[in-house]
C-alpha positions in Angstrom: -21.6 -54.5 46.7 -23.1 -56.4 43.8 -26.5 -54.9 44.7 -25.0 -51.4 44.5 -23.7 -52.1 41.0 -27.2 -52.7 39.8 -28.5 -49.4 41.2 -28.9 -46.3 39.0 -26.8 -43.2 39.6 -29.9 -41.5 41.0 -30.5 -44.3 43.5 -26.9 -44.2 44.7 -27.1 -40.4 45.1 -30.3 -40.8 47.1 -28.6 -43.4 49.3 -25.7 -41.1 50.0 -27.9 -38.0 50.7 -29.9 -40.3 53.0 -26.7 -41.0 55.0 -25.3 -44.2 53.4 -21.6 -43.5 52.5 -21.6 -46.7 50.3 -23.8 -44.8 47.8 -21.0 -42.3 47.1 -18.3 -45.0 47.2 -20.2 -47.0 44.5 -20.6 -43.8 42.3 -16.9 -43.1 42.7 -15.9 -46.6 41.7 -18.2 -46.4 38.7 -16.9 -43.2 37.2 -13.5 -42.3 38.8 -11.4 -43.6 35.9 -13.4 -41.6 33.3 -13.4 -38.4 35.3 -9.7 -38.7 36.2 -8.7 -39.5 32.6 -10.7 -36.6 31.3 -8.8 -34.3 33.7 -5.4 -35.9 33.0 -5.8 -35.6 29.2 -6.3 -31.8 29.6 -3.6 -31.0 32.1 -1.0 -33.8 31.3 0.4 -33.7 34.8 -0.3 -36.6 37.2 -0.1 -34.6 40.4 -2.1 -31.7 39.1 -4.7 -34.2 37.7 -5.0 -35.8 41.1 -5.4 -32.5 42.9 -8.1 -31.3 40.5 -9.8 -34.8 40.7 -9.9 -34.5 44.5 -11.2 -30.9 44.3 -13.9 -32.1 41.9 -15.1 -34.8 44.3 -15.1 -32.3 47.2 -17.3 -30.0 45.1 -19.5 -33.0 44.1 -19.9 -34.1 47.8 -20.7 -30.6 48.9 -23.3 -30.2 46.2 -24.9 -33.5 47.0 -24.9 -32.9 50.7 -26.5 -29.4 50.3 -29.3 -31.0 48.2 -28.5 -28.8 45.2 -28.0 -31.7 42.8 -30.9 -31.9 40.3 -29.4 -33.4 37.2 -31.8 -36.4 36.9 -29.8 -39.4 35.7 -26.9 -37.4 34.3 -24.3 -37.8 36.9 -21.2 -38.3 34.7 -21.7 -35.3 32.3 -22.4 -33.2 35.4 -19.3 -34.5 37.2 -17.1 -33.9 34.0 -18.6 -30.4 33.7 -17.5 -29.7 37.3 -14.0 -31.1 36.5 -13.9 -29.0 33.3 -14.7 -25.8 35.3 -12.1 -26.7 37.9 -9.4 -27.0 35.2 -10.5 -23.7 33.6 -10.3 -22.0 37.1 -6.9 -23.4 37.7 -5.5 -22.2 34.4 -7.2 -18.8 34.8 -5.4 -18.5 38.1 -2.2 -19.7 36.6 -2.8 -17.3 33.7 -2.0 -19.9 31.0 -4.2 -21.8 28.6 -4.6 -25.6 29.0 -3.1 -27.9 26.4 -5.5 -30.8 25.9 -3.4 -33.9 25.4 -3.6 -37.7 25.5 -2.0 -39.9 28.1 0.8 -42.2 26.9 -0.4 -45.7 26.0 -3.9 -44.5 25.3 -5.5 -46.6 22.5 -6.4 -43.8 20.2 -10.2 -44.3 19.6 -9.7 -47.8 18.1 -9.5 -46.3 14.6 -6.7 -48.7 13.6 -7.7 -51.8 11.8 -5.2 -54.6 11.3 -6.1 -58.1 10.2 -3.0 -59.7 11.4 -1.8 -59.1 15.0 1.8 -60.4 14.4 4.7 -58.9 16.3 5.4 -56.8 13.2 1.9 -55.4 13.0 1.8 -54.7 16.8 5.0 -52.7 16.4 3.5 -50.8 13.5 0.3 -50.2 15.4 2.3 -48.7 18.4 4.2 -46.4 16.0 1.0 -45.3 14.3 -0.5 -44.6 17.8 2.4 -42.4 18.6 2.2 -40.6 15.3 -1.5 -40.2 15.5 -1.3 -38.7 19.0 1.2 -36.2 17.7 -1.2 -35.2 14.9 -4.1 -34.8 17.4 -1.8 -32.4 19.4 -1.7 -30.2 16.2 -5.5 -29.8 16.2 -7.0 -26.6 17.5 -8.0 -27.0 21.2 -11.7 -26.8 20.6 -11.6 -29.7 18.1 -9.2 -31.7 20.3 -11.5 -31.4 23.2 -14.6 -32.6 21.4 -12.7 -35.5 19.9 -11.5 -36.6 23.3 -14.9 -36.2 25.0 -16.7 -38.0 22.3 -14.4 -41.0 21.7 -12.7 -41.5 25.1 -15.4 -40.5 27.5 -18.2 -41.9 25.4 -20.2 -38.7 25.8 -23.1 -37.6 23.6 -22.9 -34.4 21.6 -25.7 -33.0 23.8 -23.5 -33.5 26.9 -20.4 -32.2 25.1 -22.4 -29.1 24.0 -23.5 -28.5 27.6 -20.0 -28.8 29.1 -18.2 -26.7 26.4 -21.1 -24.2 26.5 -21.8 -24.3 22.7 -24.7 -25.5 20.6 -25.0 -29.2 19.5 -24.4 -28.1 15.9 -21.2 -26.3 16.9 -20.0 -29.4 18.8 -20.8 -31.6 15.7 -19.1 -29.1 13.4 -15.9 -29.2 15.6 -15.9 -33.0 15.5 -16.3 -33.0 11.7 -13.4 -30.4 11.3 -11.2 -32.5 13.7 -11.7 -35.7 11.7 -11.3 -33.9 8.4 -8.0 -32.2 9.6 -6.7 -35.6 10.9 -7.5 -37.2 7.6 -5.5 -34.5 5.8 -2.6 -34.9 8.1 -2.7 -38.7 7.7 -2.8 -38.4 3.9 0.1 -36.0 4.0 2.2 -38.5 6.0 3.2 -42.1 5.3 0.9 -43.6 7.9 -1.0 -46.6 6.5 -4.2 -47.4 8.4 -7.9 -46.9 8.1 -10.0 -44.4 10.0 -13.6 -45.3 10.9 
């Protein structure tokens, strides 16, 4: 298994397409938490997230087996784009718009800076986390989505632009607006912390 960890995504895909199931298993282990979390943060329902996650991997498997995968070295953005499309399809069928949200206990982008991790500051940090999450919920969906993809999924603006089907400049603009709106909300509240 250690040998598999050192292999690139492309090598693991070639192994799987060549008949070695361990290639897919290694890919799944490498990315399942990021893909699942990106789904969960959009649907905020554990069971629904698991269903969409499974459907996403069925689609990934079918695409790989059919030889239609041609995203050289870009497995994660491609997989998240499939998950994104599955979510859009689900809500289109359900005829309601998704609300992009954060999972409880999510360390919100590590924008909090405390010099002293005493019990008091930990309590304060937890309260700030809760308040900040509430503020993020007030952002427009397009800004919320870019913020989550950029900071939680470590995605580049190029990949975010591809998945959300907008230009890189639009994705950058949404990020700037999101941070600007968050700062305004923070300044209007009594939260005391620094944003990076």
